[in-house]
N, C-alpha and C positions, 0 to 999 in steps of 0.2 A: 454351450457349456455342458461338459460331461460330468454328471453327478449321479450317484446311485445310492440306494438304500439297501443294506444287506438284510434279508429277512431271516429271522432266527426263531425256529419253532421247536419246542420241546414237549414231550408228553408230560402233562402236569402230574399225572399219577406217579411217574417215575422220578419227578423232580425232587420230591421229599426223600425218596430212597437214595437218590444220588447225593443229596446234601449230607445224609448220615454216613453212607458208605464211603463216599469219596473223602470225607473228613478223616477217615481212617486209612485210606489207601493212597490218595494222591492230592496233596495240597499244593501242587506246583504247576508251573507253566512251562514254556518252551524256550529253547535256546539252541545255538549252534552246538553240536554235540562234541565239543572238545574244549578243555580249558585253554588250549592253545589258540582257540579262535577268539578269545576275549580281547577286544581292542585295548590299546594302551590307556586310553582315558577312562576305562571302566572302573578303575580303582578309586576314582574321585569320590569322596564322601562328604563334600560340602553340602550343607543343608540349604537348598535353594528354594524350597517350597514350604509353606506352612501346613500342607496337607498332612493329615494323620497317617502314620505308617500303616500299610495294609496288613502286613504280617510282622509280628514282633521280632522275628529273626531275619528280616530283610531290611537292613539298614539303609538310610538315605545314601545314595551314591553306589549301592551294590551293583556290580557289573551287569547283572541280568534284571535289574529293577524294572526297566522299561517294559520288558516282555512279560514279566510276572504281572505287573499292573494291567497291562493290556488284556491278557488272557483271562485274568480274574474278572475284569469288568465285562468281558464278553461271555462269561459263564462257562468257559472251557475248563478252568481250574478252580478248586475250592480249597479252603484252609483246613488245618488240623488243630483245633483248639487255639486258633489265632496264630499258628505257626505254619511255615512253608517247608522247612527242613531242606534248604537248597542244596546242601552238600550230600544228602542221602542218595544212594543209587536207586534208579527207577527200575521196577520189575516189569516183566513182559506183559502181565495182565493190566498193570497200570497204563502202560504205553498204548495198548489197543483201545482202552477206554477213552484215553485222551484223543486218539486218532478219530474215533467215532464222533466225539463231541466237536472236534476240529472240523470234520466234514459236515456237521449239522445233520446227523442221521439219527438223533435220539428218537425221533418219532417212529422210526422203523424197528426199534428194539422189540424183540419178542419176549417170551418168558424163559428162554434159555433151554427149553426142553430138547432142542435140536443140537445142543453143544455136545461134541463127541466125548465119550468117557475116557478115551486114551490121551486126551489133552487136559490135564488136571488144572483147574482154576478154582478160586473161591466162588461160592454160590452167587454173590453179587455180580461177578464178572462173566457168568455163563451167557447172559443175553448179549454181552459185548463180543464174546468169543464167537457165538453163533452168527452174529451179523458180520463180524470181521472176516469169517470164512466165506460167507455168501458174497461179500463185496470183493473177495480175492485180495484182501489186505495181507493175509498170511496164507501159506500153503500147508494143508494138513500133513501131507507126507513129509515135507521138509521139517516141520516142527516136531513130529513124532520121532523122526530119524535122529534129530539133534538133541533129544532129551533122554537122559538115563532112565532105567526102568523104575527106580524108586524116587526119581526127582520130580518135584512139582513144577510143571511147565510155567504156571502162572507166577510162582514165587521166584523163578529164575531171574537173575539180574540181566537186564538188557545190555547187549554188547553194542559197540559202535557200528559194526557192519549190519547188525540186525535192525537197529534203529534206522539206518540209511535205507534199507530195503522197505521197511514199513512206511516211512514217510514219503518216499518217492512214489510208492503205490498210492498213498493217500492223495497225492497230487495228480493222480491219473496219468503218470508217466512211466508205466510199466513197460510199454512197448519201446520207448526210448532207451530204457535201461537194458533191455534184452539186446537191442541193436548195438549198444555200447559195450557189451560183455567182452568182445574181443579186442577192445582198445586198451592200451596200457594206461594205468591210472596216473603214472608219473610220481607216485609216492615211493620212497626209498624201500619200504617194507612191503611192496606189492606182492611178493611171494607169499606173504602171510595172510593176504586177503583171499577168502574163499572164492573159487571160480564162480559160484552162483551169485555172489554178492558184488562182483567186480563191476558190472555194468551199473548197479545202483550207486556204488561209491562214485563212479564217474559222473553220473547225473547230479548227485548231491554236490560234488565239487564244482561242476559247471554252473550250477545255480547259486554258487557262492554261499552255500549253506554250511560248508566246512572247508577250511583251508589246510587241515592237517595240523600236526603237532610239531614241536621242535625237532630239528633235523629232517624236516620234510617227511615225517612218518605219519601213517594213518592210525596205527595201533588198533587193528580191527576187533580184537577181543577185549579192548579196554571198556570199563564200565561207564555208563552215562549217568550223570547226576540229574536231579530234578531241575536245577537251574539251567543246565545245559539243554535238556530236552525242551524246556520252556522257550528258550531263545530260538531253538530250531523251528518249532511250530510257528512262533510269531513271525519269523522271517519267511517261512514257507507260505504265510498268508498272502504274500505279494503275488503268488502264482495261482491263487484260487479265489473264487467268490462264492462262499458257502451260503450267503444270504441270511445273515443274522438280523433279526427284526429290531434289535436294540442298537445297531451300528448305523450311523448316518455319515455321509460325506457330502459336503456342500460348500457354499460360499458364505462367509461371515457378513451378515447385513446389519447386525446390531450387536453392540458390545458394551456392557457396563460392568461394574465391580461384581455384580451378582447374577448376571444373565448373559447368555450368548444365543444369538438367533442365526440359524443357517437357512439358506435357500437351497433346498434339496428336493429332487424329484418334482420340481415345478411348484413346490409349496414351501411355506416357512415353518420351521420347527425350532422351538425355543427350549433351552435347558437352563437349569439353575447352576450357578457356579458357587461352590462353598468349600469348606475346609476338607471335604472328601475328594475334591477334584484334583487331578494331577495333570501336568502339562509336559509334553515332549514335542520334539521336532522329528520329522521323518528321517533326516540324515544325521541324527545324533543319538547316542545311547544315554546321554546325561539328562537328568531331569531339568526342565526349564521352569520359568516362572510365568505367571499370568500375563506378564508384559510381552511375552512372545506372540500373543494373539494380536492380530491386526485386522482392521476392517477390510473386507473384500478379498481376503486371502482364502485359499482352500484349506479346510479343516475336516478332520474326522472326529466325531464325538460318539462315545458309548454311553447310552442312557441307562441309568439306574434309578427307577422310580422318579423320573422327572429331573434328576440331577445328572450332570455330565461327570461320570466317574473317571473317565479317561478322555483326554483331549490331545490330539496330535495334529500339528501343522504339517500338512502334506505338500503344500506349495506356498512358500512365503511371498510369491509374486502377486501383487494386487491385480485382480481380474478387471482391469479398467483399460479403456482406450483413451488416448489423449488427442485432442484437436486444438490447434492454436489458431487464433484469429483476432481480428480487430472488432471491438465492441462498437456497434453503430448506435444502438439505443435499447432501453428497456421498454418492452411493450406491455399493454394491459393483459391480465389473465396469466400472470407468472410466466411470461415469455421474454426471451432476449434475442435480439437480432445481431448476428455476427457476419462479418465479411471473411469468408474462408476461401482461399485460393481464387479470389476475384468473384466468388459466388455468394449471394446472400443466403444465410442459413438461419432458421429459427429453432431455438431449443426451449423446451418446456421444463421448468423446474418446480419444486414444491418446497414445503416447509422443512423437509429433511435434507435438502441440498445445503452444503456448507460453502460459504464464500470467504476467501482469504485474500489478504493484501500481499505485496511483494515479499514480506518478511514472514509470512505464514501466520499472521495474526487474524483472528476471526473478525469479519466485518459484516455489516448488513448489506443487502443487495443495492440499497439506494446510495451506497458509497462508491459504487462503480462509476468511473468517469468515461464518457464517450471518447473514442479514439485511443483508449487504452488497449494494449495487447494483453489478451487473457488466454488462459489454458483451461479448457473444459475437459474434465475426466468423467467418462460415462461408463456405467456398468455394462458388462458384456454377457451376463448370464440370463437376461430376460429379453423378450421381444421389444420391450419399451426402450431399452438402452437409456435409462434415465440419467441425467447429469447428477453426480453425487458430490463432486468437488469443482468449484469454479475459483481459479486463482489468478490474480493480477500478476502478469509477468513484468510489465513496465507500463507506467502511466506518466503523463506529462506533469512534471512537478516544477513549480517556481515558488520558492519560499525563502525566508530568512528565519533563523531561530538560534537557539542556544541549547546546550546539553552536555553530556559527557560521552567520550569516545568508548564505544562498546567493543569494537573490533576494527582492525585495519588489515585488509587483504592486499598485500603488495603485488601478488601475482595477478589477481583478477582486477586490480586497481579499483577497489571499492572500500568505502568507510561506513561503518554502522554507528549511528549516534542515537543515544537514549535521551529522550526529553524528560521534562519535569513530571509528566504524567506516568512515566514508566514505559511508554511505547518506544519501540526501537525501529528506526527506518534506515535502510541501506541505500547509499547513493554512489554513483560513479565519480571518479575524479580523473584528471588528465594532466599532461605536462604543463598546461596553462593555468592550473589551479594555483592561486596565490596563498602561500603558507606564511603566517606571521607568528612571532613569539617575542614579547617584550620589545616591540617596535623594530624588530629585525627580521629579515627574511630567513626562513628555514629552507634547507636545500632539497629535502625530499620528505615524502609522507612517512617514511620509516622513522623519522625523528619524533613523530607524534605517538605517544604511548597510550595504551588502554587506561581509561580512568581520567584522562586529561579533560578539563573543562574547556569548552570551545564555543565560539560564535561562528555561524556559517551562513553562506548564501548559496542557494541552489537555483540554477537556471536550466530549463529543458533537461531536468534529471541529472545534471552534472554540477558538482561542487565547484563554484567559481572562486570562492575565497573561504579560508578557514583560519581563524585566529585563536591561538591558545591563550586563555585569559587568566591562568594562574600558574605559579611555579610548578615545574614538573622535572622529573629526571628523564633524560633522553640520551640517545646515542647518535654519534656522527662518525663518518668514516673519512679517511684522507691519507695523505702522505706527509710524514714529518719533514719539516724544513729546518727548525732549530729549537734548542732548549736554552733558556736563560736561567741557569742555575736551577733552583727548585721553585721558581715563581711563575715563569711564563713558558708557554709552548706555542709554536707557530706551525701551521700545516696548510697544505693545499686540500680543500674540501672536494667532495665528490663531483661538484659542478665546475671544478677548475679554479675557484677563487681562493686566494690566500686569506687565512684568518689567524688571529691571535687569541688565545684563551689563557686565563689565569689558572694555575694549578692549585687544587685544594691541598690542605696539609696532609702530607704522607700519602700521595695517591698510590693505588695498587697498580703494579706493573706485572703483566702476564706475558711471558715469552716461552713458547714451547721448547722443552729441553733444558730450561734454566730454572732451578728451584730458587725461590725467594729473589726474583729478579728486581733490579732497582733502576732508577732513571739513567744511571751510568751505562746500563746494558743496551739502551736504545741507540739506534743509528739515525741521526738527524742530518740530512744533507740535501742541498738544493738540487743535486743531480740524481738523487735516488735514495731518499731516506726510507725508513720502515713504512710499510703499509699498516695503518693502525685503525682500531675502533676506539673512540673516546666516549666515555660516559660522563655526561654533564649533569650536575645537580641543579636544584631550583635557582641557585645563585649564578648559574652558568659557569661554574668552576669544574675543572677536570678532576674527577675522583678515581677514574680507572683508565688504564691504557693497555689495550690488548694488541699485541703485534700479530697481524694476520698474514704478513708476507714480507720477504726481503728481496731486494733487487741486486744483490751483490753478484760479482763474477768471480769464477775460479780460474787460476792460472797455475799450472804445475810444471815441474821439471825446468825451472828457470835457473840461470847462472848469474851471480852477481858480477856486474861490470865495475861498479864503483858505488861507495856509500859515503856521503858527507854528513857526519854527525851534527855539524853546526846548523845546517838547514834541514836535517833529517831527510835528505834527498837520496833516493835509491834508484840506480840505473841497473836494468837487468837485460839479458838477452835470452830468447827462447830457443827451442830446438831448430827453428827455421831461420835463425840468425836475425830475428827482428828485435830491435832495441826499443825499450820502453822506459819511461821515467815515472816514479811514484813518490808520494810523500807520506812519511810516518807521522803519527801524533801520539799524544798521551793516552788516547783510547785504543790504540792499536794493540790487539791481543797477540802475544808471541808464544811460540812453542819450540822448545829445543830440548836437548837431553838433560833436563833438570826437573826436580820435583817442585821447585818454586821459581819459574822463569820470570825474568823482568825485562823491560825494554832495553835498559843499559846492558844487561847481559847478552841480549840478542845482538845489539849493535856491535859488540866486540867480535862477533863471529862473522859479520858481513864483510868478509875479505874477498878479493877478486877470485872468481872461480867457484865460490861457495854455492852449492845447490840449495834452492829454496822453493817453497810453494807460497802463493799469495791469494788472499781474498780481497777484492777491491770494489769500490764504487767510484767510477771515474778515475781520477789520479790518486784518490785517497786509499791508503792501505788499512783495511779493517782487521785483518789478521795475517800474521807472517809465521811460517814454519820453516825453521832451518832443518833441512832433511837430515835426520839422524837414523831413519829406519825406512824400510820398504815393506809394505803390506800387500800380500797377494797369495797365490797358491803355489805350492812346491811343484817344480817341473822335473829337475834332475840335479845330480851332483857329478862333477867331473873331478875325481880325486887325483887324476894325473896333473891336470891344469890347475887344480885347487880353486874351482869356481862353482858357485851355487847359482842355478838358474831359477828365477821366480817370475810368474806371470802376474802383472799388475791388473787392477780392476778394469781398465780400458782395453785389455787384450795385449798390451805391450809387454815384452819380456825384458828383464834386466839380468845381467850376469854380475854377481858380486864375488870378488876374490876373497879367499881366506888365507891365513898364515898358519904355519904349524902343521902337524900331522893330520889333524881333524878339527873342524870347527866345534865350538861349544854348542851343544844341543840342549834346549830347555823345554821339557814336557811336564805338564802338571801331573803330580802323583807318581812320577817315575824318576828314580835317581839313576845316574850313570847312563843316560840316554845317548844313542849314537845315531848316525845318518840312517842306519838300517831300520830304525824305529819310525821313520817318516815315510809316508806313502805318497805317491803321486796324487796331486789334487788336494792334499791337506792344506788348510789355511795356515799361513806362517807369517811371522814378522822377523825381518832381518835387521838387527841392530848394528849400525855402522860405527866405525872408529871415529875419533874426534876429527880426523882429516877427511872423512867420508870416502876413504879409499880402500877400506877392507872390512870384512865381516867380523864383528865383535862377538855376536852370538845369534843363534837362530832359534826362535821360540815358536812352538807349535800352538796355534789357537785351538782351544777345546772348550766345549760347553758342558757343564756338569750340573745336574739337578740335585738340590739339597733340601732338607727340612731344617729350618733354623732352630737351634737349641737355645742360644742366648745371644744378646747384642750388647757389645761394649761401646756405647755411644761416645764416650770420652776419647777412646783411641781408634774409633771407627773399625773395630775388629769384630768379626762374626765367627761364632762357633756353630757348626752345622754338621748334619749327618747325611751321608750318601751311601746307599747299599750297605748299611750297617757299620760304616766306618766314619769316625768323627774327625773333622778337619777344622783348622782355624786359619783365617786369612783376613787381610786388611782390605777395606774398600774405600780408603780415603782418597784414592785417585780414580775410582771407578765411577762410571755414569750409573745413577740409580734411577730405576723406573718402576712405576706402579703397574698394575694389571693392564690399564688402558694406555700405557705408554707415556703417561705424564711424569714429569720429574718429581722425585721425592728426596727426603733427607734420611740419614742413618736412623734418626730418632723415629721415623715412620715404620721401620722394620720391627716385626714382632715375632717372638718365639712361636713355633707351630706353622709359620708360613712356609709354603713351598717356593723356592727361588731357582731360577736358572742363572748361573754365573758363567760368564765368558772369561777365560784365562788366556793371557799371552804368556806361555810358559807357566811360571809360578805366580804371576801377578794378575789379580782380578782387574779387568778393564771395564766390565759392565755387569750389572745385576738387575734382573727384572723379577718382580713378584708374579707368580703364576696363578692363573685362575684355577680354583679347586672347587668342584661341585660335589656336595653330599646330597643324596636323594634316592629316588626309586626309579628303576628302569620302567619307561613308559612304552617303549617300542623300539624295534631295530629292524634293519635290513642290511643288505650287503654294503651299503654306502654310508648309512647314518645310524647313530645311536641317540635315542631321545631319553633324557633323564629329567624327572620332575624334582626340582631342588626343594630344600627345606623352606625356601622363601615362597614356594608355590609356582614359580615360573618353570616352563619346560625349556631345557637347554639341549640344543642339537649339536652333536659332535660328528664331524666328518671323519670317516674311516678310510679315506683314500690313501693315507700314508701308513696304514697298518694299525693293528690294535693288539694289545696284550691284556689278558684277563687273569687276575690273581685271586684264587679261591683257596684260602689257607696257605699251605706251602706249595700248592700246585699252580704253575703258570702255563697258560695255553695261549696260542695265537688264534685269532678269529673269535666270533661271538656265539658259537654254537653252544657253549656251556652256560650262557646267560639265559635267564628267564625273566618274565615280567614281574615276578615276585621278589626279585633280588633288590636289596638295598646296597648302594655302592658309593664309592668315592671315585670321581673321574677327574683326570687332569691330562694335559699334554706333556709328552716327553720332549727331550731336547731335539729330537729329529722330526718332530711334528706328529709322531704316532700317538695314539690314545692309550692311556694306561687306566685300566678299570680294576679297582680293588673291591671285591665283594665283602661287605661287612658281615662279621660273624654274629648270628642271632642267638639269643638265649630266651626261651619262653618260660616264664614262671608266674607265680602269683605274688602280689605285693604284701609285705608285712607292714612296713611303715617307712616314713622319711624322717631321718635324723637331721634336724635343722642345725644342730650344733656342729656336727662333723660334716654336714652337707653330703650325707651318704643315703643312697636308696638301699633299703634292706628288704630282701626277698624271703619268702617262706622257704625254709630248708627242705630239701627232698629227703634227707636222712640225717642222722646224727654226724655222719662222716662228711657231709657236704660243707666244705669250707669256702665255697665261692658263692656268697650270698650278700656281700656288702660291696657297693661300688660307689666311687666318688662321682658326684654330679658337678659339672662345670657350668659357667654361665652360657656356654655355647651348646649345651646338650638340648636337642630338639625334642620336646615332649608334645605329643599330639594324639588325637583320635581322628582318623581320616585327615581332612584338611583343616580341622579345628585345632589351633594351638592351645595347649593346656598348661596350667601352672602345676608344679609338683605338688602343691598343697591340695589340688583338686583330686588327686589319686587317693583311693580308699583301700583299706585292708581287704585282701582277697581279690582285688582287681586283677584280671588276667592281662599281663603286659608282655611285650617282646622287647628285649634290650638288644641294641646293635652296637658292636664294638669295631673300632678302627684300630687294630692292634690291641693294646691294653686300654685304650681310651674309650669311655662310654660316650657315644655321640648322638644316640637317638633312643627314645622310649616311645613305643607305640601301644596305646591302650586298645585292647580288642573289644 
């Protein structure tokens, strides 16, 4: 095991001076030296720990919190009257003091008498300047040359390229930087980077200490904040071992609510865990909880007077090795004999060894049964390799009992049963397991639900029989055979047996694409009825029927040979001259050029030669469409022959003749449309004449995105806005879909929703509610945009189909104008591209909330300020970080940022 202890030595005489002076000069830590380096998740302010805040101006969830905590615990940074001032720019003298502490060189500080007079710094910083020059962290000639005659070198704000040079040297990589000076940095503003700094910028980038800013820029003269330099030094710690004496890395060997013990450097070291302790993981910037700590994992702890001030999980993998074998017997002297790979092996255990059964429950060693398969986990970090966990993998079990079902794993074929004592055991089952319920056989274990009371018998670890002893709700699957009114249903179950069940009063019917489906929408047929999932109540009555699949066949482009209305017998011929016969019935759905089609109306059209499409099961017609239109894509128009060519979905083309000088062209939102307005490839619908021999009109299919203004449910009429224009249209004959594609009703539509409406000409044929995300940008790259929604989930949008960003009145393509501080509304456009609307922010101080008018009232900036009252809606998201707030919790003079989507207030963020 590789573990080490960092030795940290400081001059005690200088420590008190450092405490006082640094409180005035540097209360901060280290970070990547660019706001652009802040990862997406770093704005999370969820309070995940009860630890007291280290600095009053570093809130829980602050993006550099981890690094500030770490360096403060290590003694590299100190506070300023309890504050860190993370947004303040760091000065050059502060930066060299931090570099000296980072390198653990405090013990080498002199009195500063050797500090050159031509590099002006405060008296406190002269020893640091003297040592920094001797350690070649800075070059005197370079620094003098870059400082104006009356400028204080020490008070000068540190630039990004200067910090890069200082910290690369602090890592001892000056030679690498000089070797990389002739290599291009890859940043768009490389020409602005000083030639002397270019190699250092290259090394900093290679070490992943900076990734640059938006637009792939480095901004070499940009100023570095305290929070940024804190993160930079913290990350740089991965490349150096300065030997701090209060920093320990090792393996967790003991863990309680108030104590953690590490095996480090061949010894055990214990620390107190209290409300001053903070917890992080190596691969995360977000504060964790104490639950992140696990036994036998690698952890770094920073000691502060016996307490672990900072604890970081450096490797969550338990440092244990696993050996599987068969237990032969337990021997005297805390020994057990196992058969491992046909060899007898003895393991010594002690009082700290944990013994577990198959389900992870703690047991005593005497509960181990010979011939059981067990897994021994031994620690790997000492020469003893002591067993720390011994768990039964499988044991010979033969028993009968009763209990309640805790879990059924249909994939692994196991069932967990909880007995009266509260103990839960897991057993295997197989295809021979007998399942009973109310004196009848169940078809499969999937019919046994969690919580069911059962009696069971286990033989050789396998459940041989299981009986459900009380009424339960369960589900079965099968194929519908018949429906007897609203009382009985028959089906073929999953095992191939036919069964009959009684229907409960008004059973729920769920069929994809049909809102408020009823029993009459089900297809019951001995040759191929609906595949269904039936829910049965405790009385074994069917309460719910979910159609999971249909076995119908499609037949298109048929011609009627003969129809006999007396027997409802239909004879047709297909394009290959094959003749077939079918039967219609009262459940046959019909479609022809009518807003209210009926079976009798369709029968009148079934004359010889009439072209139709059918959906059938066996010889039964489920649906019949009298062809009155062709749907496909526009190919061409022959104005001489007066024919329109359309490509159908299967690739077949049809030529449809038209009469008159030009056919009627119908395009949504365009009056007086002609053939010239149709492009090759446009989706179109050709409406035929009553005799199916000529084009009546050609409608272009178009998808338009709207925001609903109002909904007239009585008339199924929608009023909506698109690109600033208001339109009204009927949706009584349109398919209505929710975000997830499920069927909805007109009454489910609400003002403010974004919808995509598909029009055939002027007629709406389908409408779908579109997903709209309001939230904050969390991260982005060329292919994906991540947005954290008001609900707290991170939504990822693919940018492969393009993206448009609207900021005010400016619209740009690409995401270069977006930042991680932007609050946005995101949705998909009709072509699949992503539309991002940046919300307009307004930062003010609160005056009060008027509950009568439901207005948020701000403190006015001047007497002429007339924008200080804003209506709150129930959807306005009010929060501080990830904590949702009530409007009543906001107080006078609270600093808040309001975000607007157009004129609507959608978010209030308390600072």
